[in-house]
VEXNUVO-844533 format. One line per 4 residues: number of its first residue (from 0); their letters; for each residue x negated, y negated, z of N, C-alpha, C. Coordinates in steps of 0.1 Angstrom, whole numbers. Example, Ala and Ser with C-alpha at 12.3 -4.5 7.8 and 13.67 -1.06 7.14 Angstrom:
# residues 2
0	as	-132:57:78:-123:45:78:-132:33:78 | -128:22:71:-137:11:71:-129:0:79
***
This chain:
# residues 393
0	mrnt	-42:-10:15:-38:-14:28:-43:-28:30 | -35:-36:38:-39:-49:40:-40:-52:55 | -51:-58:59:-53:-62:73:-56:-77:74 | -56:-83:86:-60:-97:88:-74:-98:83
4	alrv	-82:-88:84:-95:-87:78:-96:-73:73 | -104:-72:62:-105:-59:56:-116:-50:63 | -112:-39:68:-122:-31:75:-130:-23:65 | -143:-24:67:-153:-16:58:-156:-3:65
8	afaa	-153:8:58:-155:21:64:-166:29:59 | -175:34:67:-186:42:62:-181:56:59 | -184:60:47:-179:73:43:-183:85:52 | -195:84:58:-199:94:67:-190:96:79
12	lmta	-185:85:84:-176:85:95:-163:91:91 | -158:87:79:-145:92:75:-146:107:72 | -157:112:67:-159:126:64:-158:134:77 | -163:127:88:-162:134:101:-148:133:107
16	gllg	-139:127:100:-125:127:104:-120:115:112 | -128:104:111:-124:93:118:-116:83:109 | -106:77:114:-99:66:106:-106:53:110 | -109:45:99:-115:32:102:-129:32:98
20	gcgm	-137:23:104:-151:22:100:-158:14:109 | -170:11:105:-180:4:114:-177:-11:114 | -169:-16:105:-167:-31:106:-156:-35:98 | -154:-48:97:-144:-55:90:-150:-64:80
24	lgkt	-144:-65:68:-149:-74:58:-138:-84:56 | -140:-96:62:-130:-107:60:-131:-114:47 | -120:-120:43:-119:-126:30:-129:-138:29 | -132:-144:40:-140:-156:40:-152:-154:50
28	tdtv	-155:-142:53:-167:-140:62:-180:-139:54 | -191:-141:61:-204:-139:54:-212:-128:62 | -205:-121:71:-211:-110:78:-202:-99:80 | -207:-87:82:-198:-76:86:-196:-77:101
32	agwf	-183:-77:105:-180:-79:119:-168:-70:122 | -168:-64:134:-156:-55:137:-158:-47:149 | -156:-34:148:-156:-26:160:-169:-27:168 | -181:-29:161:-193:-30:168:-198:-45:170
36	sfgk	-189:-54:167:-191:-69:169:-204:-74:163 | -205:-71:150:-217:-76:142:-213:-90:138 | -219:-101:143:-218:-114:139:-204:-120:142 | -201:-131:136:-189:-138:138:-182:-141:125
40	krla	-169:-142:125:-161:-144:113:-157:-159:112 | -157:-164:100:-152:-177:97:-140:-176:88 | -128:-178:94:-116:-176:87:-110:-189:82 | -106:-189:69:-100:-201:63:-86:-203:69
44	epap	-82:-216:70:-69:-219:75:-59:-216:65 | -48:-209:69:-37:-207:59:-31:-220:55 | -27:-220:42:-20:-232:36:-7:-235:44 | -4:-247:46:9:-250:52:20:-247:42
48	lvqf	32:-243:47:43:-239:38:49:-252:31 | 50:-252:18:55:-263:11:70:-262:11 | 76:-274:10:91:-275:10:96:-274:-5 | 107:-268:-6:113:-266:-20:128:-265:-19
52	aqqr	134:-268:-30:149:-266:-31:152:-251:-34 | 159:-245:-25:161:-230:-26:170:-228:-39 | 165:-218:-47:172:-214:-59:182:-203:-56 | 179:-195:-45:187:-184:-41:188:-183:-26
56	amsr	200:-180:-21:202:-178:-7:197:-164:-3 | 189:-164:8:183:-151:13:185:-151:28 | 189:-140:34:192:-139:48:189:-125:53 | 187:-124:66:186:-111:72:199:-103:72
60	awaa	197:-90:68:209:-81:68:210:-74:81 | 198:-69:86:197:-62:98:183:-61:103 | 180:-57:115:167:-55:120:167:-43:129 | 156:-35:129:154:-23:137:140:-23:141
64	tage	136:-13:149:122:-12:153:117:2:153 | 104:4:149:98:17:148:85:18:156 | 81:8:163:69:9:171:57:2:164 | 47:-3:171:36:-10:166:28:-2:156
68	agrg	22:-9:146:14:-2:136:0:1:141 | -5:-7:150:-19:-5:154:-28:-6:143 | -37:4:142:-47:4:131:-42:11:118 | -30:17:119:-25:25:109:-19:18:97
72	mfep	-15:25:87:-8:20:75:6:25:74 | 15:16:78:29:21:79:38:12:71 | 46:18:62:56:11:55:69:19:55 | 80:13:55:93:20:55:95:27:41
76	avdg	104:37:41:107:43:28:122:45:28 | 128:45:17:143:46:15:145:59:8 | 156:67:12:160:79:6:175:81:8 | 182:80:-3:197:81:-1:202:69:6
80	gavf	210:72:17:216:61:24:208:58:37 | 195:61:37:187:59:50:174:52:47 | 169:45:57:155:39:57:148:47:68 | 136:51:65:128:58:75:115:50:78
84	aage	111:50:91:99:42:94:92:49:106 | 80:45:108:72:51:119:62:41:124 | 56:44:136:45:36:142:34:44:147 | 24:38:152:12:45:156:15:54:168
88	sgrv	24:50:177:27:57:189:32:71:186 | 37:74:174:42:87:171:57:87:169 | 63:76:171:78:75:169:81:74:154 | 92:82:150:97:81:136:112:79:138
92	vrin	118:70:130:132:66:131:139:67:118 | 151:71:118:160:70:106:170:59:109 | 172:50:99:180:38:101:191:39:90 | 203:36:93:214:35:83:211:23:74
96	lqsg	211:26:61:207:16:51:217:4:51 | 230:6:54:239:-4:53:240:-13:66 | 240:-6:77:242:-13:90:230:-16:98 | 219:-9:96:207:-10:104:207:-2:117
100	aetw	218:5:119:219:13:131:210:25:131 | 204:28:142:194:40:143:202:53:143 | 200:62:134:207:74:133:200:85:142 | 187:86:141:179:94:151:165:88:153
104	radt	159:92:164:146:88:167:138:101:172 | 127:103:166:119:115:169:105:111:174 | 100:118:184:86:116:189:78:128:184 | 68:126:176:60:136:170:50:142:180
108	grkl	48:135:191:38:139:201:23:137:196 | 22:129:186:9:126:180:7:111:178 | -5:106:179:-8:93:174:-9:93:159 | -3:84:153:-1:84:138:-10:74:131
112	sagv	-14:78:119:-23:69:111:-16:63:99 | -6:70:93:1:66:81:15:72:79 | 23:65:73:36:70:69:45:58:65 | 57:61:60:62:74:59:64:78:44
116	gvgs	63:92:42:67:97:29:80:104:30 | 89:103:20:102:110:21:104:117:7 | 113:128:8:117:135:-4:120:150:-1 | 129:155:-8:132:169:-7:136:173:7
120	glvl	143:164:14:148:167:27:138:165:38 | 126:160:35:115:159:46:111:144:48 | 106:141:60:100:129:63:86:132:67 | 76:126:61:62:130:64:53:119:69
124	vggl	45:122:79:36:112:86:23:119:88 | 12:110:88:-1:115:91:-6:112:105 | -13:121:111:-18:119:125:-33:114:125 | -36:108:136:-50:102:138:-61:113:139
128	kgel	-57:125:142:-66:136:143:-65:146:130 | -60:141:119:-59:148:107:-47:157:105 | -37:155:114:-25:163:112:-16:157:101 | -8:165:95:3:161:86:15:168:92
132	iald	25:159:95:37:164:102:49:162:93 | 57:172:91:70:171:84:82:173:93 | 91:163:92:103:163:100:115:165:90 | 126:171:96:138:172:88:145:159:87
136	aasg	148:154:75:153:141:72:167:139:78 | 175:150:79:188:149:85:188:148:100 | 179:155:107:180:156:121:168:151:129 | 157:150:122:144:145:129:137:157:135
140	akrw	142:169:134:135:181:140:122:184:132 | 112:188:139:99:192:132:101:204:124 | 97:203:111:98:215:102:84:222:102 | 73:215:101:60:221:101:50:211:104
144	evsl	38:215:108:26:207:110:14:214:106 | 5:207:98:-8:214:94:-19:204:97 | -31:210:97:-43:202:99:-50:200:85 | -54:187:82:-61:184:70:-76:183:73
148	sgva	-84:181:62:-98:180:64:-102:165:67 | -92:156:68:-95:142:71:-82:136:75 | -83:123:78:-71:115:83:-64:109:71 | -50:111:71:-42:104:61:-43:89:62
152	vapp	-46:83:51:-48:68:52:-38:61:43 | -28:68:37:-17:62:30:-5:71:31 | 7:65:29:19:74:31:19:85:21 | 22:97:26:23:109:17:33:107:6
156	avdg	32:114:-5:41:114:-16:47:128:-18 | 60:128:-23:67:141:-26:71:141:-40 | 68:152:-47:72:155:-60:77:169:-62 | 90:171:-62:96:184:-62:92:193:-50
160	dlvv	85:204:-53:81:213:-42:67:210:-37 | 62:198:-40:48:195:-37:47:182:-28 | 39:183:-18:35:171:-10:21:167:-14 | 19:155:-17:6:150:-21:1:139:-11
164	vrtg	-10:141:-5:-15:132:6:-30:129:4 | -34:116:6:-48:112:5:-53:111:19 | -66:115:20:-73:114:33:-85:105:31 | -90:100:42:-101:90:42:-114:95:38
168	ngqv	-116:108:35:-129:113:31:-129:115:16 | -120:109:9:-121:109:-6:-113:121:-12 | -105:128:-4:-97:139:-9:-83:136:-11 | -77:144:-21:-62:144:-23:-58:158:-22
172	hgln	-48:160:-13:-43:174:-10:-30:176:-16 | -28:188:-23:-15:192:-28:-10:204:-20 | 1:202:-13:6:211:-3:20:216:-7 | 23:228:-3:36:234:-5:46:227:4
176	iadg	57:222:-1:66:215:7:73:224:17 | 74:237:15:81:246:24:74:247:37 | 60:248:37:53:251:50:40:243:51 | 36:235:41:24:227:43:12:235:38
180	srkw	13:247:33:1:254:29:-5:248:17 | -18:249:15:-25:243:5:-23:249:-9 | -20:242:-19:-20:246:-33:-32:243:-40 | -37:231:-38:-50:226:-44:-56:215:-36
184	lysr	-69:212:-39:-76:201:-33:-84:194:-43 | -82:181:-44:-90:173:-53:-100:165:-44 | -113:164:-48:-123:158:-39:-133:150:-47 | -137:139:-42:-148:132:-48:-157:125:-38
188	qlpa	-169:122:-41:-178:115:-32:-175:100:-31 | -176:95:-19:-174:81:-17:-187:73:-16 | -187:60:-20:-199:52:-19:-202:50:-4 | -214:44:-1:-218:41:13:-208:33:20
192	lslq	-203:22:14:-193:13:20:-181:13:12 | -169:13:18:-157:11:11:-147:5:20 | -136:-1:15:-126:-7:23:-118:4:30 | -114:1:42:-106:11:49:-92:13:42
196	gvsa	-88:3:35:-75:3:28:-75:11:16 | -73:24:17:-73:33:5:-61:31:-3 | -62:31:-16:-51:30:-26:-41:42:-24 | -29:38:-24:-18:49:-23:-16:55:-36
200	laik	-9:66:-37:-7:74:-49:6:69:-56 | 5:69:-69:17:67:-78:19:80:-86 | 31:85:-87:34:97:-94:45:96:-104 | 42:102:-116:52:101:-127:49:113:-137
204	dgva	59:120:-141:58:130:-151:47:141:-148 | 47:145:-135:38:156:-131:23:152:-130 | 21:139:-129:7:134:-127:7:124:-116 | -4:125:-107:-6:115:-97:-18:106:-101
208	yagf	-15:93:-100:-25:83:-103:-31:78:-90 | -44:79:-88:-51:75:-76:-63:66:-79 | -64:55:-72:-75:46:-73:-85:49:-62 | -98:48:-65:-109:51:-55:-119:40:-53
212	pggk	-127:41:-43:-138:32:-41:-148:34:-54 | -154:23:-57:-163:23:-69:-155:19:-81 | -142:14:-80:-134:9:-91:-129:20:-100 | -128:33:-96:-123:43:-104:-108:46:-103
216	laai	-102:49:-114:-88:53:-114:-87:67:-120 | -81:77:-113:-80:90:-118:-66:95:-120 | -64:103:-130:-51:109:-133:-52:124:-129 | -44:129:-119:-46:142:-114:-33:150:-117
220	qlss	-35:162:-124:-23:170:-127:-18:177:-115 | -5:175:-112:1:180:-100:2:195:-100 | 3:201:-112:4:216:-113:-8:223:-108 | -20:217:-110:-33:224:-107:-42:216:-98
224	glqa	-40:203:-97:-50:195:-90:-62:191:-98 | -62:195:-111:-73:191:-120:-72:177:-125 | -83:171:-128:-84:157:-133:-81:157:-148 | -71:149:-151:-67:148:-166:-76:138:-172
228	weas	-79:127:-165:-89:117:-170:-93:108:-159 | -104:101:-161:-109:91:-152:-113:78:-159 | -110:66:-154:-113:54:-160:-119:44:-150 | -127:35:-155:-132:24:-146:-124:12:-147
232	vsmp	-117:8:-136:-110:-4:-135:-120:-16:-135 | -131:-14:-128:-142:-23:-128:-155:-16:-123 | -166:-22:-124:-179:-17:-120:-185:-25:-109 | -191:-18:-99:-197:-25:-88:-208:-34:-93
236	rgat	-209:-46:-87:-219:-56:-90:-225:-62:-78 | -238:-66:-78:-244:-72:-67:-256:-65:-62 | -264:-72:-54:-277:-66:-49:-276:-58:-37 | -265:-61:-28:-264:-54:-16:-251:-45:-16
240	eler	-251:-35:-7:-239:-26:-6:-227:-34:-4 | -227:-45:4:-216:-53:7:-210:-59:-5 | -219:-65:-13:-216:-71:-25:-210:-61:-36 | -214:-49:-34:-210:-39:-44:-197:-31:-40
244	vndv	-191:-35:-29:-178:-30:-25:-168:-33:-36 | -162:-23:-43:-154:-25:-55:-143:-15:-56 | -134:-16:-46:-124:-5:-45:-111:-8:-51 | -104:1:-57:-90:0:-61:-82:-2:-49
248	vgtp	-73:-12:-49:-65:-15:-37:-50:-14:-41 | -42:-11:-31:-27:-10:-34:-24:3:-42 | -11:3:-46:-6:15:-53:-7:11:-68 | -12:20:-77:-11:17:-91:3:15:-96
252	aldg	5:7:-106:18:4:-111:20:11:-124 | 32:17:-126:35:26:-137:47:21:-145 | 46:24:-158:58:24:-167:57:35:-176 | 65:36:-187:65:47:-196:52:48:-204
256	qrvc	45:37:-206:33:37:-214:20:36:-207 | 20:28:-196:7:24:-190:7:26:-175 | -5:26:-170:-8:25:-155:-17:14:-153 | -14:5:-143:-22:-7:-141:-28:-6:-126
260	avty	-40:-11:-124:-46:-11:-111:-54:-24:-109 | -58:-27:-97:-66:-39:-94:-76:-35:-84 | -88:-41:-84:-99:-39:-75:-103:-51:-67 | -109:-49:-56:-115:-59:-48:-129:-62:-54
264	qgrv	-132:-75:-56:-144:-79:-63:-146:-73:-77 | -135:-73:-85:-136:-67:-98:-126:-72:-108 | -116:-63:-112:-107:-67:-123:-93:-61:-120 | -83:-67:-128:-70:-60:-130:-71:-54:-144
268	acfd	-66:-42:-145:-67:-35:-158:-55:-26:-160 | -51:-25:-173:-40:-15:-176:-46:-5:-186 | -41:8:-184:-46:19:-192:-35:26:-198 | -37:33:-210:-27:42:-215:-25:54:-205
272	rvrg	-13:56:-201:-10:65:-190:-14:80:-194 | -13:83:-206:-16:97:-210:-31:99:-213 | -37:90:-221:-51:92:-225:-61:85:-216 | -57:75:-208:-66:68:-200:-74:58:-207
276	sliw	-71:54:-219:-78:44:-227:-74:30:-222 | -84:21:-222:-81:7:-217:-72:0:-227 | -62:-7:-222:-54:-16:-229:-58:-30:-228 | -61:-35:-216:-66:-48:-214:-72:-49:-199
280	aret	-80:-59:-197:-86:-61:-184:-88:-76:-182 | -87:-81:-170:-90:-95:-166:-97:-95:-153 | -107:-104:-152:-115:-106:-140:-106:-112:-129 | -106:-105:-118:-100:-110:-106:-104:-102:-94
284	ssds	-101:-106:-82:-104:-98:-70:-92:-98:-61 | -87:-87:-58:-75:-86:-49:-78:-77:-37 | -73:-80:-26:-74:-71:-14:-60:-66:-10 | -50:-67:-18:-37:-63:-14:-31:-53:-24
288	glsm	-31:-56:-37:-25:-47:-47:-17:-55:-58 | -9:-48:-65:-1:-54:-76:12:-47:-78 | 20:-53:-86:33:-46:-91:36:-50:-105 | 46:-44:-111:48:-46:-125:63:-45:-128
292	daqy	68:-53:-137:82:-52:-142:82:-50:-157 | 93:-53:-163:94:-51:-178:85:-60:-186 | 81:-71:-180:73:-81:-187:59:-84:-182 | 58:-84:-168:45:-89:-162:39:-79:-153
296	vyvp	26:-81:-150:19:-75:-139:16:-86:-129 | 20:-84:-117:18:-95:-107:7:-91:-97 | -2:-100:-95:-14:-98:-87:-17:-110:-78 | -16:-108:-64:-22:-118:-55:-37:-116:-54
300	ddkd	-44:-126:-57:-59:-125:-56:-64:-126:-41 | -77:-125:-39:-82:-125:-25:-82:-139:-19 | -77:-149:-26:-75:-162:-20:-60:-165:-19 | -52:-154:-22:-37:-154:-21:-30:-163:-31
304	avta	-36:-165:-43:-28:-170:-54:-22:-159:-62 | -10:-160:-65:-3:-149:-73:-2:-153:-87 | -7:-144:-96:-7:-146:-110:1:-135:-117 | 9:-140:-127:16:-130:-136:9:-129:-149
308	ydkd	5:-116:-152:-2:-113:-164:8:-106:-174 | 8:-110:-186:16:-103:-196:12:-88:-197 | 21:-79:-195:16:-65:-194:11:-59:-207 | 15:-65:-218:10:-61:-231:-3:-66:-235
312	tgra	-6:-79:-232:-18:-86:-236:-28:-90:-225 | -23:-90:-213:-32:-95:-202:-32:-110:-201 | -25:-117:-209:-25:-132:-208:-18:-136:-196 | -24:-146:-189:-18:-152:-177:-7:-161:-180
316	awrq	5:-158:-175:17:-166:-179:19:-177:-168 | 17:-174:-156:18:-185:-145:10:-181:-133 | 7:-191:-125:0:-188:-112:6:-197:-101 | 9:-190:-90:14:-197:-78:3:-197:-67
320	dkla	-2:-209:-65:-14:-210:-56:-11:-218:-43 | 2:-219:-40:6:-227:-28:6:-218:-15 | 2:-205:-16:2:-197:-4:-13:-193:0 | -22:-202:-3:-36:-199:-1:-39:-194:13
324	nrkl	-47:-184:14:-52:-179:27:-41:-174:37 | -29:-171:32:-18:-166:40:-18:-151:41 | -28:-144:36:-30:-130:37:-17:-122:32 | -15:-124:19:-3:-119:13:-3:-103:12
328	tapl	8:-97:13:9:-83:10:9:-81:-5 | 8:-68:-9:11:-65:-23:25:-69:-26 | 27:-73:-39:41:-78:-42:51:-67:-45 | 63:-70:-45:74:-62:-49:81:-69:-60
332	slgk	83:-62:-72:91:-67:-83:105:-64:-80 | 114:-74:-80:128:-73:-76:136:-80:-86 | 139:-74:-98:148:-81:-107:141:-94:-113 | 148:-105:-111:143:-118:-115:133:-124:-106
336	yvvv	129:-117:-96:120:-122:-85:109:-113:-82 | 99:-119:-75:87:-112:-69:87:-116:-55 | 86:-106:-46:86:-108:-32:72:-105:-26 | 67:-114:-18:55:-111:-10:57:-116:5
340	adle	50:-109:14:51:-113:28:38:-118:33 | 37:-125:44:24:-130:49:21:-128:63 | 10:-134:68:5:-132:81:14:-137:92 | 23:-146:89:32:-151:99:46:-145:98
344	gyvh	47:-135:89:60:-128:88:69:-134:78 | 65:-145:72:74:-151:62:74:-142:49 | 86:-141:44:88:-134:31:91:-145:21 | 85:-144:9:86:-155:-1:92:-149:-13
348	lisa	103:-154:-18:109:-150:-30:105:-160:-41 | 98:-154:-51:92:-162:-62:98:-159:-75 | 101:-169:-83:107:-166:-96:97:-159:-105 | 102:-148:-111:94:-140:-120:92:-147:-134
352	edgs	100:-157:-136:100:-164:-149:89:-174:-149 | 87:-182:-138:77:-193:-138:69:-195:-126 | 71:-186:-116:63:-186:-104:67:-196:-93 | 79:-203:-96:83:-213:-86:90:-205:-74
356	faar	90:-212:-62:96:-206:-51:111:-206:-52 | 117:-195:-49:132:-194:-50:139:-194:-36 | 132:-187:-26:138:-187:-13:127:-182:-3 | 130:-184:10:120:-180:21:128:-176:33
360	aqad	123:-166:40:129:-162:53:118:-156:61 | 121:-152:73:110:-147:82:114:-135:89 | 104:-125:90:105:-113:98:100:-116:112 | 95:-106:119:92:-108:133:77:-109:135
364	glvr	69:-111:125:54:-113:127:47:-107:114 | 34:-107:116:25:-103:105:30:-90:98 | 30:-91:85:34:-80:76:22:-77:67 | 17:-65:67:6:-61:58:9:-51:48
368	aapi	20:-44:49:24:-34:39:34:-41:29 | 34:-37:17:43:-43:7:58:-41:11 | 66:-51:7:80:-50:9:85:-38:0 | 97:-32:4:102:-21:-4:116:-25:-8
372	digp	120:-20:-20:133:-22:-26:143:-12:-19 | 153:-17:-13:163:-9:-7:176:-9:-14 | 177:-17:-25:188:-17:-35:202:-16:-29 | 209:-27:-26:204:-41:-29:195:-47:-18
376	gfav	187:-57:-21:179:-63:-12:166:-56:-10 | 159:-59:1:145:-54:3:143:-53:18 | 133:-46:22:129:-45:36:114:-46:38 | 110:-51:50:96:-52:54:94:-46:67
380	qsvk	82:-41:70:79:-36:83:67:-44:88 | 68:-50:100:57:-58:106:48:-50:114 | 36:-55:117:26:-49:125:32:-46:139 | 41:-55:143:47:-52:156:57:-41:156
384	ggvt	61:-36:144:69:-25:143:84:-28:139 | 87:-41:138:100:-44:134:103:-41:119 | 114:-35:116:118:-33:103:130:-42:100 | 128:-51:90:138:-61:87:143:-60:73
388	afkl	156:-59:71:162:-59:58:167:-73:54 | 165:-77:42:170:-90:37:179:-88:25 | 189:-96:24:198:-96:13:198:-109:6 | 200:-108:-7:201:-120:-16:216:-123:-18
392	n	220:-135:-14:234:-139:-15:237:-146:-28
***
C-alpha cells in the first residue's frame, strides 16, 4: 500500500483490530509523525515533469466514481466485461468496461478498509471493524458477511471455491466462498513496528505467496493453509526499531518459474516458485512494489527512480530517475510499456525497452494503488475515488 507518507503500525494495535498505527514514516522524514503528531515532517519537493516527444498517443476512455479512499487501500478490479470499485464510505460500484457506465451501486452499510476482490460471481470488500462482505457480482446484492480476527488491509483474492484475505494482525484467512466459513488460518507474529501497507497476495497453481514484515516471503498451500516454504527477501538492519523496518511491499510478481518481491530498506529478490531457493537479489528500497514481464522486473525505489532488472540475472538494464519524489505507485507491466501513477494523478507510460517516456495523461488526483490492466488499456483509482480508464491509440 502506498501513502503520501508511510504509516508505521504497531502490531499490538493491529492485533486489537485497529487499522493503521501510531504514526507515519515519510520517505524523507527523520521522525515518526502521524496520528499522535510526533515531530514534524520534511518532505522533498517532487521533480518537475520533463518534456518529451510522445511515442504513443494515450487518452481517457471514460471516468466513473466509487467514493473517497480515506485511510483504506482500494484498487479497482476487472472481471469479464465489468470493472468493480469501492470506497471507504461503503459504496461498491460495477462499471461497464467498454462505456464506463455504472451498472449498479451498492451500499454495504459499513465503513470499508480494503477492496475489491472479484471471482466466482462475488465482489469482496473488507470493513473497518473486521468484517468481510461478499456481494453478488451480477446484482450487487449481499450474499454473506463474516467477522474476521482483524481488519483486511489488502484486497481479498479468490481461487476457485476459496476466498483468501489478509488482516493487519499478521494472519491470512482461507474461507469458503459459499458462506465465508473458515477453512484454515495462517498466522505469524509481527515485529514491533511495521508499515501499514501490507503486501497483497499473489496466487498461482494452488499456492498463495505473501510478503510479511521483517522481509519474509511465504508460500502457503491453499488446500490446507500450511506453509510450503519461507524465504528472506532481506534482513532487518540498524540500531533502532525504526531503522529495522524491513517489510515486503506491494504484490509479489509471478511467472512459471519464479516469484519476486521487494522490501522497504532492503532488497529486490527472485526465488524459485516451487522450492523457495534464491535466484538473485539486489540492494534497493521500495515503498510501493514491483511488477514483472517476460524479460524484466520493474521496481520504483523509495526515491521514485524506476529500475528494470533482468529477471534471470538481476542485472540492471535501465533506470528512469526523472520522477524523483513523485510518490509513484507500484508499476503495471503492459506489453511494451510500464505504467506508474503519481501524487498529482499523472500516469506515466514508460518504454519497457529503454525506460524512456512514451506518453503521459492525468487522472483526477493522487493515486496510491497500482494501475490495473483492463485489456485493452488500463485503469487507475484515485484517493478521491475517481476511476479513470485510459486507452492507447
